[in-house]
C-alpha positions, 0 to 999 in steps of 0.5 A: 368785722367787730373788734372789742377795744378794752384798753380805752378809758372813758373819764367822766365825774363820779359821785361819791357820798362820804363822811371822813373824820380826821382820825378813823380806825376803820372804813365802811365801804357802801354798795348800793343796789341796781337803779339806786345810787350812793346817796341812797345807802349813805343816808339809809346807814350813816346813822347806824355806823360809828361816828368815828369811822370813815364812811364812803358811798359811791355811785356805781361806775355805770350810769343808767337812765331811768324814765319816770313821769316823762323825764330821765333820771340817772341811776347806777349799776355796778355791772350787768348780768342777763339772768336769762342768759346767764351772761355778763355784758359787763362783768364785775372787773371793772367795778373792782378796779374803780372801787380800788381807785376810789378807795386809793383816793380818799382813805389811808391804804392800811385801814381795815375795811368793812363792805356792806352790800345791798342787792346788786352791791351785795353780789359784788361785795365778796368779789371785792374782798378777793382783790383788796386785802384791807377788807376784813368784813363783808356784809351782804343784804338782800343778795346771794353770795355766788361762791363760783365767781370769787375766791374765799378768804379765810381771814374775812368774816362773811355776813348775809341778811336775807328776808325770807319772802323776798321775791327778787332773790331766791332765798333758799339758794342764798342760803344754800350758797351761804352754807358753802361758806360755813363748811369752809370755816366762814366766821360769819352768820347768815341772818333770816328775816322771816316774812321780810321782802326785798326792801331795804327797811328798818327790819334789815337796819336792825339786823345790821346793827346787831352784826355791827355791835 
């Protein structure tokens, strides 16, 4: 007979890439995509974020072995969702709890937070805002804000940057989901990158700069 044990805590070391000055007025929390890591997001975005802000780019909590050239490398996932079965093997709640602990251990409690998520990290970003009141801005890149899995907050500005030629994320569906937020009074914006795919390239970074400026 199978029994699920949800109360057991499994502890291991987690990596977090960060830049935290002595004085800062905003925290940028960077969420990488599936089978990537915090170092990827930190290196991609550190030069376009304000120097006087705290930047935090943790690895997702779940390690995933990836075989490449006869060796295994460890990359990470925020959750595990089977799109064919429409089933979460691991839902977003564990990642939310993990990130709350990361923030509590690194930055002052009342500092406003901007979450920037790419791909799977972008799917998670609005769910995180549901649970952390300091988050006032959510920016998703190459993702979809699925309204059925998070509670909308009127005091949060939601932005999305998507490529029209993305073969991983359904662009029309992503835009349709964002329109639901706009109908609720969202102050953010949906930005289309024409003929751009899923890769986090300079086209995404330039659009991100315009959102942050």
